[in-house]
C-alpha positions as CSV (number, residue, x, y, z in Angstrom):
1,M,8.4,56.9,-12.7
2,R,4.8,57.5,-14.5
3,E,6.0,56.5,-17.5
4,T,7.7,53.3,-16.1
5,F,4.5,52.6,-14.7
6,A,2.6,53.4,-18.3
7,H,5.5,51.1,-20.1
8,G,4.6,48.2,-17.7
9,A,0.6,48.2,-18.2
10,D,1.6,48.2,-21.9
11,A,3.4,45.1,-22.6
12,V,0.9,43.8,-19.8
13,L,-1.8,44.4,-22.3
14,S,-0.2,43.8,-25.0
15,H,0.9,40.2,-23.9
16,Q,-2.7,39.6,-22.1
17,S,-3.4,36.7,-24.0
18,L,0.0,34.9,-23.6
19,T,-0.1,36.1,-19.8
20,A,-3.9,34.7,-19.5
21,Y,-3.2,31.0,-20.8
22,I,-0.3,31.0,-18.7
23,L,-2.5,32.0,-15.4
24,L,-4.7,28.8,-16.6
25,A,-2.5,26.7,-16.8
26,A,-1.4,26.9,-13.2
27,I,-5.0,27.0,-11.9
28,I,-5.3,23.5,-14.1
29,I,-1.6,22.4,-12.8
30,A,-2.9,23.1,-9.3
31,L,-6.3,21.8,-9.0
32,G,-5.2,18.9,-10.6
33,V,-2.3,17.9,-7.7
34,F,-5.1,18.9,-5.7
35,G,-7.1,16.3,-6.5
36,W,-5.0,14.0,-7.0
37,R,-3.7,14.8,-3.9
38,T,-7.6,14.2,-2.4
39,Y,-8.5,11.1,-4.0
40,A,-5.1,9.3,-3.0
41,E,-5.4,10.0,1.0
42,R,-9.0,9.1,0.9
43,Q,-8.3,5.4,-1.2
44,T,-5.7,5.3,1.6
45,V,-8.2,6.1,4.5
46,K,-10.3,3.2,2.7
47,A,-7.3,0.6,2.2
48,S,-6.6,1.5,6.6
49,A,-9.7,0.5,7.4
50,A,-10.2,-2.3,5.1
51,F,-6.3,-3.2,6.6
52,G,-7.9,-3.2,10.3
53,D,-10.4,-5.5,9.7
54,A,-8.0,-8.4,7.9
55,M,-5.7,-7.4,10.8
56,K,-8.8,-7.7,13.5
57,T,-8.5,-11.7,11.6
58,F,-5.1,-11.3,11.5
59,Q,-4.6,-10.6,15.7
60,A,-8.1,-13.3,16.4
61,R,-8.0,-15.6,18.8
62,V,-8.2,-19.6,19.0
63,R,-10.8,-20.7,21.0
64,A,-11.7,-24.1,22.6
65,P,-14.5,-25.3,20.7
66,G,-16.9,-25.3,23.8
67,E,-15.6,-22.0,25.0
68,P,-18.0,-19.1,24.3
69,A,-16.9,-16.2,22.6
70,E,-17.7,-12.4,23.1
71,P,-20.1,-11.3,20.9
72,T,-17.5,-7.7,20.3
73,E,-14.9,-10.4,19.5
74,V,-13.9,-12.3,16.2
75,T,-12.7,-15.9,17.4
76,Y,-12.1,-19.0,15.3
77,V,-12.5,-22.4,16.6
78,D,-9.7,-23.8,14.2
79,Q,-5.9,-22.3,13.5
80,K,-6.4,-22.8,10.1
81,N,-9.6,-21.0,8.8
82,K,-8.1,-18.0,10.9
83,W,-4.7,-17.9,8.8
84,A,-7.1,-18.5,5.4
85,D,-9.6,-15.7,6.5
86,A,-7.5,-13.0,7.2
87,G,-5.2,-14.2,3.9
88,Q,-7.8,-14.2,1.8
89,K,-8.7,-10.2,3.7
90,F,-5.1,-9.2,3.3
91,R,-5.6,-10.4,-0.5
92,D,-8.6,-8.4,-1.8
93,V,-6.9,-5.2,0.5
94,A,-4.1,-5.6,-1.7
95,A,-5.8,-6.3,-5.5
96,K,-7.9,-3.2,-4.7
97,Y,-6.0,-0.5,-3.0
98,P,-2.5,-1.4,-4.7
99,R,-0.9,1.3,-4.5
100,T,-1.0,2.9,-0.9
101,R,0.9,2.0,1.8
102,P,-1.7,-0.9,3.3
103,G,-2.1,-2.1,0.3
104,Q,1.5,-2.6,0.3
105,L,1.4,-3.8,3.5
106,A,-1.5,-6.4,3.0
107,N,0.5,-7.8,0.3
108,Y,3.4,-9.3,3.8
109,Y,0.5,-10.0,5.9
110,S,-1.1,-11.9,3.4
111,G,3.0,-13.8,2.6
112,L,2.4,-15.0,6.6
113,S,-0.9,-16.1,6.7
114,L,-0.2,-18.1,3.3
115,E,2.6,-18.9,5.1
116,R,1.6,-20.3,8.5
117,I,-0.8,-22.5,6.3
118,D,1.9,-23.9,4.7
119,K,1.4,-22.4,1.5
120,Y,5.4,-22.5,1.0
121,D,4.9,-21.2,-3.2
122,D,1.5,-18.4,-2.8
123,A,3.5,-17.1,0.6
124,R,6.2,-16.4,-1.3
125,K,5.2,-15.4,-4.2
126,A,2.8,-12.4,-1.9
127,L,6.2,-12.0,0.1
128,Q,7.5,-11.2,-3.7
129,S,5.1,-8.9,-4.0
130,A,5.7,-7.0,-0.8
131,A,8.9,-6.9,-1.8
132,N,9.1,-5.3,-4.7
133,G,6.2,-2.7,-3.8
134,G,3.5,-4.3,-6.2
135,S,5.2,-3.7,-9.1
136,V,5.9,-6.9,-10.9
137,S,9.2,-6.8,-10.2
138,W,12.4,-5.6,-9.5
139,S,15.0,-7.3,-11.8
140,E,12.3,-6.4,-15.1
141,N,12.5,-3.4,-13.6
142,G,16.4,-2.5,-13.1
143,R,16.4,-2.8,-9.5
144,P,18.1,-5.1,-7.8
145,C,16.1,-8.4,-6.5
146,V,15.7,-8.7,-3.0
147,S,16.4,-12.2,-2.5
148,I,14.0,-14.3,0.2
149,S,14.5,-17.8,-1.5
150,S,14.6,-19.2,1.7
151,A,12.3,-17.2,4.2
152,C,9.4,-19.4,3.1
153,T,11.2,-22.7,4.1
154,P,9.7,-24.6,7.3
155,P,12.9,-22.8,10.0
156,M,12.1,-20.1,9.1
157,L,9.0,-19.4,10.3
158,P,9.2,-16.6,12.4
159,C,10.7,-14.6,10.2
160,P,9.9,-14.2,6.6
161,L,11.4,-10.9,5.6
162,P,15.3,-10.3,5.9
163,L,15.5,-7.0,8.0
164,Y,16.9,-5.0,5.1
165,S,13.7,-7.0,3.6
166,W,11.3,-5.2,6.2
167,A,13.2,-1.9,5.8
168,S,12.6,-1.5,2.1
169,L,9.3,-2.3,2.3
170,L,9.2,0.5,4.8
171,S,10.3,2.7,3.1
172,I,7.9,2.3,-0.1
173,S,5.7,4.9,0.3
174,R,8.3,7.6,0.5
175,Q,10.1,6.8,-3.1
């Protein structure tokens, strides 16, 4: 038993530099993974806050011109201004945080906002970007393209994405 232990110790000492390199590589990889996860989580928290702010505008109440507003309440007098402001905020979130789930959902809500102010071509682009998860085009990446060509026509205003597109949008973060 003593010889086996001594032989094992000799083997470790003779391969000490290799063991040190392997240990150093493992530590560097672990630090890289930890650093990336921490960065991604912080970006997601920032994106969620910005998305929440944009949602306040999206869900803001439109009041009559003479009606008073609460000091802490976001309100608008005109629907068109509400949707334009919401669309801009969502585009900012999508541009700044494209690889986060809130950033990808911001593309979708940007498309909804643009659709409500009759900018159907821009809405189609935003919705297609949401369906693509922020990538250039599914067909260029070799994946099937989700068709939303009829989604932005005036009769379809309440439902801009087919259900299978919405389901694929929700599963983006799991890929």
